N, C-alpha and C positions, 0 to 999 in steps of 0.2 A: 275172065268170067265176071259178069256184072254182079254187083252187090245190092241190087234193088229187085223188088217184086212188082209186077204189073198185074192187077186184077180188074177184069172188065165185065165179068158175069156174076150175078148173084146165084146162090145155090137153090136147087129145087128141093122139094120135100124128100125126106129120107127116113129109113128105118135101119139102124146100124148097131153093131156091137163092137166095142174097141177096147184095147188096153193102152194105157198111157205109161210114161216112164216112171221110174222109181222116185219116191219122195225125196226132194232135195234137202229139206231140213234134217231128216233122219239119216240120209246118206252122209252128210258132212259130220253129224254127231257120231255116227258109227265109226268113221275114220278116226276121230279124235279120241273116243273112248277106247277103241281097239289099240291105239298107240300107247295107252296107259296100262292095258291088260298084260297079264303074264301068259305067254303062249300064242298060238296061232288062232286068229279070228277070221271067219269066212263070211262073205256076204254074196247073196244072189240078187239080181235086179238092182244092183247099185246104179244110180244115175250116172251116165257117162257124159257129164257136162264139164265145161271149163272150170266151174266153181268147185266141183268135187275133185277133179284132177289137180287143181291148185292145192286142195287139202292134202292129197296124197303126196304131192311134191313138198309141202311144208313139213310133214312128219319125216320124210326122207332126209330133209336138211337137219332134222333133229336126231338122226341116227337110227330111224325105224324103217326097216325094209318092208316092201310090199310087192305083191305079184298080181298082175292084172291080166285076165284073158276075157274072152267074149262073154262067158257065162258066170264067172266068179272072180271075186277079188279076195286075196289073202293078205293079212297084215301080221307081221311077226313082232308082237309086243314084247317088251323087256321089263314090264312092271311100272308102277307108279313113278319110280325115280330112275327109269331106264333111258332117258334122253342122254345122248352123248354127242357133243358137237364142239367145233372150234369156236374161238372168239370172233366177233365181228361178222357173223353170218347175216344174210338178208333173206327174209321170207316175203314172198310176193303173194298177196291175197287176191290178186287180179281184180275181179268185179264183186267179190263176195264179202258183204258186210258180216254175214254169219261167221265165216272163217276168220276174218280180220279181227273181230271183237272177241270171239270165243277163245282163240288161240292165245290171246294176251293173258287170260286167266291161267292157262297152262304154263306160261313162261314166268310166272310171278316170282319163282325162286331161282331164276336163271343166274348162274355164277358169271355169265358173260353178257356183255351188251349185245342186244339183237335189234336189227333194223327191220321195220315192217313197212312195206310199200304196197301200192295198189294201182289200178288203172286210173284213167282220167276221171271217171265217174266216182269211184270209191274215194279218190283223193279230195273230192269236194265234200265228203260227208263228215259228220261230227264225231270225232273220237275222244273228245274231252269228256263226253258223257260216260265213257268207260274208264278212261285214265284216272279220273277223279276218285271213284271208289277203290280202284286197284291201288292207287297211291296210299290209301289209308292202311292197306295191309303192310306197307313198307317198301314197295317197289318205287323206282324213280322213272319218270318219263320226260322226254323232250319231244314236243310236237311242232310241226310247221304252223306258224301263226297261232300258236298256243292251243289249237284244236283240230288240226288236220294231219293227214299223212303227207309225207313220210314221218314216222315217229321212231324213236329208239326207246327200248325198255331195258332197265338194269334191275335185275331181281334182287331179292334179299334172302339170306338163309335164316333170318329171324322174323318170321311173319306173324303178325298179330291178327286175331279174328276181328271182324267188324260188324257193326249194325248198319244195314243198308236199306234205304227206302227207295224203291224203284217206282216212280210215279208216272212214267210215260207209257207203260204197257209194252216195253221192249224186252222180248224174250232173249235177244242177243246179250244185252247188258246183264240181265238176271242170270243167264247161263254162264257167262264169263265169271261172275262173282261166285257162283256155285263151284266152278272149277278151281278158283283161287282158294275158296274155303276148304277144299280137300287137302290143301297143303299147309294150312295155318294151324298152329297150336290152339286148342280150345274150340269154341263153337261160334260160327258165323251165323248171324240171324238176318234174314232178308224178309222184308214186307214188300211184296211186288204186286202192282196192278195186274189184273188178270191178263194173261197172254199165253202163247204156245207153251206147252209143258212137256215137250219131248225129252228134254234134258232130265227133268225130275222123274219121268217114267222110266228112263234108262237107269238112273241111279237106284230106283227102287227094285227094278228087275235084277240088277247086279248086286243087290243086298249091301249097298253102300250106306254109311251112317248118316242118313238124311231123314228128317221128319217134316211132313207137310200138313198144315192145317188150313183148310179152305174157309175163308171168312167172306162176308158179303161183297166187299169191293177189292180185297187183296187176298193173296195167298201168303201165309207165314211159312217160311222155309228155314229150317235149321240144319246146318251141315257141319260135321266134325271132320277133323283130320283123318285121312285114310291110313291105317297102320297095317292092314293086311293086303295081300295081292288081290287085284281085280281079276275075276275069271274071264277067260276069253269069251268073245261075243259072236256067236253065229246068228246071222240075221237074213231072213228073206224079206227084202224091203218092199212094202206095199206101194201102190201107185199114188201119185201126188195129187192132193185136192186142188192145189193152186193151178197145176197144169190141166186137171180135169175141168176146171172152171170155164175155160175158153169154149169147150165143147158143150158144157151144160148151157151156157148162154147162146151158143150157136143154135142148139135145139130149141131153146125158148123162142128165138126170133124167127125161125123158119116154120111157118104154119104146117100143121098136120105131120109133124116129125116126131120120131121116137128114137131114143138112144139108150143103150146100156153101156156103162163103163165098169169094167171088172176090177175087183180087188183094190178098192180105193181106201186110203186111210181116212176114217171118219172121226178121228179124235175130236172131242167136244170143243177144243180150243181152235179147231180149223174149219168148222162148218157154219161160220157166220153167213156165208153166201147162201147156204141151203135155207136157213131161217128167213133171210131177207127175200129170196125169190119165192118161197112158199107164201109169204105175206103179200107178194105181188101177183099171186094167182097161178104160179107155175106148179105143175104136178110132178112131184119128186118122191120116189120111194127108195128105201134101203132094203135090199134082199140079201139073204145068206149072211147075216151079221155074225161076226165072231170076234173073240179076243185073241190078241197075239202079242206076247211080251209087254203087256200093259196097254198096247194100242188097240183101237177098235177098227175093224176092216169090214167092208161090205161091197156088194155090187150096187151101183146107183142106176136107177131107171128114171129117165126124164121124158115127159110128154109136153109138147108145146101147148100153151093155153089158147083159148079162143080170144080172150081179152086179158091184157096185162094191166094190172091195177097200179096206180101211183102209190108211193109210200112216204110217210114221214118216218125215216129209218131210226129205230131205237138205238141210242148210242151204245147200249150194252153189246151190240153185235159187232162193233167196230174192230176190236182187237182180233176177233175170229175171222175177219174178212179183209184185213188190211191190205193184203196183196191182190185182192179180187175186185176192188172198187172200180178200177178202170173199166172192166167189162160189165160190172153191175150198172154203171152209168149208161151203157148202151141199152140195157133193158129199160131203164127209166126214160130213155129217148123215145121208146115206142109205147110207153104207158099212156093210159087215159087219165090225164090230169097232171098236176105239178108234184114232183117228188122232191124231198128235202133230206139232205145228208149233212150232218154236223159233227164237230169234234174230230176233224180229219187232219190235224197238224202233223201226225206221223207220216202221212202220205208224202209230205215234202222232205222227209228224211230218207227216202229210198234212192234208187239208182238215178232218178231224175226227179224234179219237182212234180210229182204225179198229179196232184190236184190241179195244178196249172195245165198239165198236158191233157188231163181228162176234159177240162173246159175247152181247151184248144181244139181237140178232136171233134167235140160236139159242135163247136162254132163253125168249123170247116164243113160239117154236115148240114149246117143251117138250123141246128137245134138251139133254141134260146136257152141260155143258162146264165145264172148270176152267181159269182163267187164272192163271198164276203168273209174275210179272215180265213177260218178253217172250215167253212161250210159252203155248200153248193145247192142251188135250186135248179131243177131241170124241168123244162116245160115240154111234156111228152106230146108226141104226135103219132097216134096209132096207124096213120096212113103214110108214114114217112117212106118215101121212095126217091132215091137219088139218081140223078142223071148227069151231074156235074163232074168235073175233074178235080181230084183231091191229091195233094202231095204231102207226105209226111217225112220230115227230115230234121236233122240237127236236134235230136232228142237224147243226146249223150249215150246212144246205143242202148237204151233201156229196153231190155227184151220184152217187158210187158206192154210197152207202148207199141212195139212192132206187132205183137200177137193180137192186141186189142184192135189195131187198125185192120188187120187181116179179117177178123171176125166181123167188123163193121162193114167192110167191103163186100163180103160174101152174103151178109144179111140184108143190107139196104141198097145195094147196087151202086151205080156210078163207075167212074174209071179212076182207079187208085194207083198211084206210084208211091211205094213205101221203101225208103232207103234203108241201108244197113241191115240186110236180112241175116247177116252172120251174127247179129246180136243174140239170136236164140241159142247160140252155142253155150252161153253161160248157164242156162237153166233147162232148156228143152230142145236139144238138137234134132229130135225126131218130129217136131211140131208140123213142119210142112209135109212130111211123108204121110202123117195121119190125115192132114187136110186133103191130100190127093185121094184118100180112100172115100171121102164124102162125095167126090165128083164122079165116082163109078156107078 
């Protein structure tokens, strides 16, 4: 069976209602928190992707049982100190930076040496950014080339709390230090640049000893050692904003189209794309808004605009849209005028160097763009209509490069051959099935 996708036709206007898969960030965090809880935790709409399955396999290696069926996942937690495992185990984080970095915080007190590995893409990413702060607690690390996977961690039974300044906007590093702080005597203090806050919201929902003070540019987080059992966590996981983003952009780019996406997580730290697209003239509304275990959920209604406006994108939206910029660049490609995005260094810390790939996709489409350091200028063309052949390959199987290319092909035309379609299994296995719904 071929592992590429050929697209020859652009989509016609549509009016649709869809559901997308469960939120990946929450799915992985649910697995990790449930592994620390005492008792049986249950989740519905858990994302059935390779990243989440890797998280379930990881906790199994640590002695925590789980049971998975089509509609529900159960995890049989044994408490905050319930991990039981032999020495010299290896945990495979596959493609997941979230799993790879967060689980190190949980292993900070491991009595045994543990090896962490990942796939080719994850093995190129920087793990020194998390081994450095975790080392200050008292754990010891050995990394390939001093910063890459594979790595080994040796925990400590005498963990010291730390003061940590997270200045990149990395929710993964922040969350890992929060997990480590749960095991250290005393109070760990984190001053973190604004980023996704799912970990903090789950800590508050579970009544863990955490205090959060929101300041102008950072969040101050104080976490103390957990001395009581964590209650089991039953969770109906909402739909993923990052997965929804592809269809939000598809609707934006196909004239006279309307789309409703049901039950989407609209956490304030995840809706940067909504703010950005509204500034570009896209009509987006939230309906049936409600709170759920600290998160905010709504149906999203999108209408394609008559004219897409160029944007000088405010840097304050970056952390809330970091996984969506590839598809946002497609909107800028059709905008009237020149759009400018800056402060995007974190894009190149993802599964592939995404700023480079965003530029490369635009160039293949014939859209003028200029990358300078961590910024990109995109010269929009409201009449962009492709007729050429375009091949997308050798992108480290970055699922978002694949899905962005699909949206570009369906929106702008041309004949596209996109390699490595199995890349979507890491985050959104159902993506192409939903795309087929738009063709009916």
